[in-house]
C-alpha positions as a printed NumPy array, in Angstrom:
array([[  6.761,  17.481,   0.289],
       [  3.859,  17.653,  -2.148],
       [  1.576,  14.719,  -2.769],
       [ -0.934,  14.786,  -5.644],
       [ -3.6  ,  12.17 ,  -6.04 ],
       [ -4.48 ,  11.187,  -9.607],
       [ -8.002,   9.637, -10.84 ],
       [ -8.569,   6.566, -12.78 ],
       [-11.475,   5.022, -14.293],
       [-13.147,   2.239, -12.367],
       [-10.769,  -0.593, -12.874],
       [-12.034,  -4.114, -13.275],
       [-10.334,  -7.293, -12.906],
       [ -7.942,  -8.327, -15.69 ],
       [ -7.423,  -4.658, -16.617],
       [ -3.544,  -3.903, -17.376],
       [ -2.037,  -1.786, -14.571],
       [  0.604,  -0.309, -16.938],
       [ -2.082,   0.971, -19.32 ],
       [ -3.72 ,   2.629, -16.328],
       [ -0.547,   4.224, -14.804],
       [  0.284,   5.429, -18.719],
       [ -3.245,   7.156, -19.045],
       [ -3.507,   8.485, -15.648],
       [ -0.403,   9.677, -14.471],
       [  1.429,  13.089, -15.326],
       [  4.767,  13.261, -16.878],
       [  7.318,  12.651, -13.977],
       [ 10.487,  13.917, -12.959],
       [ 13.555,  12.961, -11.357],
       [ 13.028,  11.712,  -7.704],
       [  9.263,  11.627,  -7.906],
       [  7.888,   8.532,  -5.976],
       [  4.637,   6.986,  -7.571],
       [  2.138,   5.718,  -5.272],
       [ -0.109,   3.096,  -6.195],
       [ -2.994,   1.399,  -3.897],
       [ -2.672,  -2.397,  -3.46 ],
       [ -6.107,  -2.851,  -4.554],
       [ -5.62 ,  -1.942,  -7.936],
       [ -2.662,  -4.141,  -8.139],
       [ -4.615,  -6.801,  -6.963],
       [ -7.825,  -6.355,  -9.224],
       [ -5.221,  -6.305, -12.329],
       [ -3.844,  -9.415, -11.158],
       [ -7.279, -10.971, -10.705],
       [ -6.637, -11.457,  -6.975],
       [-10.072, -11.432,  -6.218],
       [-13.   , -13.842,  -5.246],
       [-16.493, -13.273,  -5.927],
       [-18.563, -12.48 ,  -2.856],
       [-22.01 , -14.063,  -3.983],
       [-23.155, -15.354,  -0.651],
       [-21.667, -18.914,  -1.21 ],
       [-18.003, -17.84 ,   0.029],
       [-17.125, -18.264,   3.849],
       [-15.09 , -15.208,   4.437],
       [-13.673, -16.295,   7.588],
       [-12.458, -19.431,   6.091],
       [-10.873, -17.326,   3.091],
       [ -9.294, -15.143,   5.627],
       [ -7.641, -18.011,   7.536],
       [ -6.287, -19.378,   4.018],
       [ -4.827, -16.036,   3.214],
       [ -3.403, -15.413,   6.476],
       [  0.258, -16.64 ,   7.387],
       [ -0.536, -16.591,  11.237],
       [ -3.939, -15.832,  12.937],
       [ -5.574, -15.361,  16.335],
       [ -8.901, -16.869,  16.704],
       [-10.538, -15.059,  19.448],
       [-14.324, -14.821,  19.914],
       [-14.044, -11.614,  21.563],
       [-13.16 ,  -9.893,  18.513],
       [-16.159, -10.936,  16.595],
       [-18.307,  -7.796,  17.616],
       [-15.78 ,  -5.945,  15.698],
       [-15.964,  -8.538,  12.605],
       [-11.991,  -8.432,  12.837],
       [ -9.624, -11.709,  12.419],
       [ -6.132, -10.444,  13.936],
       [ -3.69 , -11.787,  11.245],
       [ -0.03 , -11.565,   9.721],
       [  0.117, -11.559,   6.284],
       [  3.409, -11.138,   4.347],
       [  4.956, -10.202,   7.583],
       [  2.727,  -7.312,   8.521],
       [ -0.02 ,  -7.316,  11.281],
       [ -3.229,  -6.653,   9.495],
       [ -6.88 ,  -7.155,  10.164],
       [ -8.585, -10.185,   7.992],
       [ -5.659, -10.663,   5.951],
       [ -6.018,  -7.548,   3.928],
       [ -8.941,  -8.874,   2.32 ],
       [-11.323,  -5.852,   1.44 ],
       [-14.787,  -5.287,  -0.123],
       [-15.077,  -1.78 ,  -0.118],
       [-14.809,  -0.344,  -3.798],
       [-14.839,  -3.938,  -4.871],
       [-17.974,  -4.361,  -6.829],
       [-19.114,  -7.352,  -5.218],
       [-15.699,  -9.082,  -4.9  ],
       [-13.246,  -9.89 ,  -2.168],
       [-10.196,  -8.099,  -3.075],
       [ -7.119, -10.157,  -1.678],
       [ -3.659,  -8.831,  -1.336],
       [ -1.316,  -8.529,  -4.324],
       [  0.762, -11.981,  -5.583],
       [  4.392, -11.154,  -4.96 ],
       [  4.118,  -7.282,  -4.501],
       [  7.673,  -6.446,  -4.261],
       [  8.246,  -8.026,  -7.596],
       [  5.234,  -5.77 ,  -8.769],
       [  6.754,  -3.008,  -7.351],
       [  9.897,  -3.374,  -9.307],
       [  8.163,  -4.009, -12.328],
       [  6.281,  -0.702, -12.111],
       [  9.599,   0.775, -11.28 ],
       [ 11.24 ,  -0.68 , -14.266],
       [  8.18 ,   0.519, -16.624],
       [  8.261,   4.112, -15.088],
       [ 12.038,   4.493, -15.366],
       [ 11.81 ,   3.55 , -18.988],
       [  8.842,   5.468, -20.069],
       [  9.71 ,   8.834, -18.367],
       [ 13.482,   8.242, -19.107],
       [ 14.296,   8.833, -15.544],
       [ 17.185,   7.602, -13.518],
       [ 15.81 ,   8.218,  -9.672],
       [ 12.29 ,   7.385,  -8.941],
       [ 10.55 ,   5.449,  -6.335],
       [  7.438,   3.111,  -6.332],
       [  5.153,   2.411,  -3.276],
       [  2.592,   0.135,  -3.107],
       [  0.214,   1.011,  -0.276],
       [ -2.854,  -0.267,   1.861],
       [ -4.845,   0.797,   4.882],
       [ -4.763,  -1.031,   8.138],
       [ -6.028,  -0.658,  11.859],
       [ -3.602,  -0.027,  14.873],
       [ -4.795,  -1.577,  18.119],
       [ -6.199,   0.646,  20.527],
       [ -6.261,   3.476,  17.919],
       [ -9.4  ,   4.574,  15.829],
       [ -9.266,   4.807,  12.15 ],
       [ -7.51 ,   3.395,   9.406],
       [ -3.907,   4.494,   8.533],
       [ -1.771,   4.25 ,   5.413],
       [  0.734,   1.537,   5.368],
       [  3.492,   0.481,   2.785],
       [  3.487,  -3.062,   1.571],
       [  6.137,  -3.05 ,  -0.982],
       [  8.612,  -0.468,  -2.682],
       [ 11.257,   0.192,  -5.016],
       [ 13.745,   2.716,  -5.846],
       [ 14.482,   4.321,  -2.103],
       [ 15.583,   3.508,   1.162],
       [ 12.674,   2.676,   3.545],
       [ 14.547,   3.347,   6.653],
       [ 16.535,   6.598,   7.681],
       [ 19.318,   5.502,  10.173],
       [ 19.932,   7.571,  12.952],
       [ 21.803,   5.124,  15.267],
       [ 25.239,   6.781,  16.302],
       [ 24.099,  10.066,  15.46 ],
       [ 23.984,  12.656,  18.073],
       [ 20.769,  14.346,  19.384],
       [ 20.501,  17.963,  20.197],
       [ 22.421,  17.558,  23.457],
       [ 25.09 ,  15.475,  21.798],
       [ 23.619,  12.074,  23.293],
       [ 24.328,   9.48 ,  20.438],
       [ 20.931,   7.815,  19.439],
       [ 21.236,   3.776,  20.175],
       [ 18.177,   2.395,  18.051],
       [ 16.134,   5.258,  16.421],
       [ 15.381,   4.48 ,  12.731],
       [ 13.015,   6.572,  11.137],
       [ 10.358,   4.731,   9.282],
       [ 10.287,   6.468,   5.91 ],
       [  8.454,   3.833,   4.17 ],
       [  5.054,   3.875,   6.429],
       [  5.428,   7.705,   6.808],
       [  5.084,   8.302,   2.976],
       [  2.415,   5.911,   2.713],
       [  0.375,   7.264,   5.727],
       [  0.469,  10.843,   4.138],
       [ -0.233,   9.437,   0.43 ],
       [ -3.345,   7.062,   1.67 ],
       [ -4.622,  10.329,   3.612],
       [ -4.55 ,  12.483,   0.144],
       [ -5.925,   9.753,  -1.831],
       [ -8.836,   9.049,   0.479],
       [-10.86 ,   5.748,   1.663],
       [-14.242,   5.998,   0.16 ],
       [-15.5  ,   6.944,  -3.607],
       [-12.657,   9.666,  -4.404],
       [-11.562,   7.192,  -7.215],
       [ -7.97 ,   8.381,  -6.923],
       [ -5.678,   5.282,  -6.494],
       [ -2.811,   6.918,  -7.822],
       [ -0.435,   9.656,  -6.418],
       [  2.796,  11.24 ,  -7.151],
       [  5.136,  12.431,  -4.012],
       [  7.36 ,  15.124,  -5.283],
       [  9.979,  17.352,  -3.446],
       [ 11.176,  14.798,  -0.983],
       [ 14.369,  15.982,  -0.382],
       [ 14.983,  13.959,   2.886],
       [ 14.365,  10.289,   1.1  ]])
């Protein structure tokens, strides 16, 4: 598996995502997977709120959350535990890094967005088999550091099913399914970085097991 990150310009609200993809990505080949950070999807959708000191971030977090836990003991970490779009995530996924004075929210209808990107890439690059993965970073309880996670995907199976297959001693596996989606996301986010790398796109190639 080969993961290559690609640099873009500094992306501002209202810019066209397809134009960014077309100008930043190389010529793609069959079975490549295009990785797009959720932040640039959100910025292009203008899913942002100006952080000018008048916005109550905590109120914004609770507004965006599907469910949340209000726990004063977490305040020292400045984290509110939330579930957003079926994902356990800190602060409803709202981010201030690389945002130029904005609160960046999660994308609107990320699966529809992934499907649109998938169709655009298939058409532009004349491909039959290609994948799209929209990623973000999250914290995992009791573990230090951020880890990439898949928010939405299109064009490939997110799980590899081992149920009913034998292990090395012939014992049939009963519940094992490999999380292909988050494995690809974690590896891609590691390559794309979390700071000022300015590489919110990546291409995964030679993924024969997907």
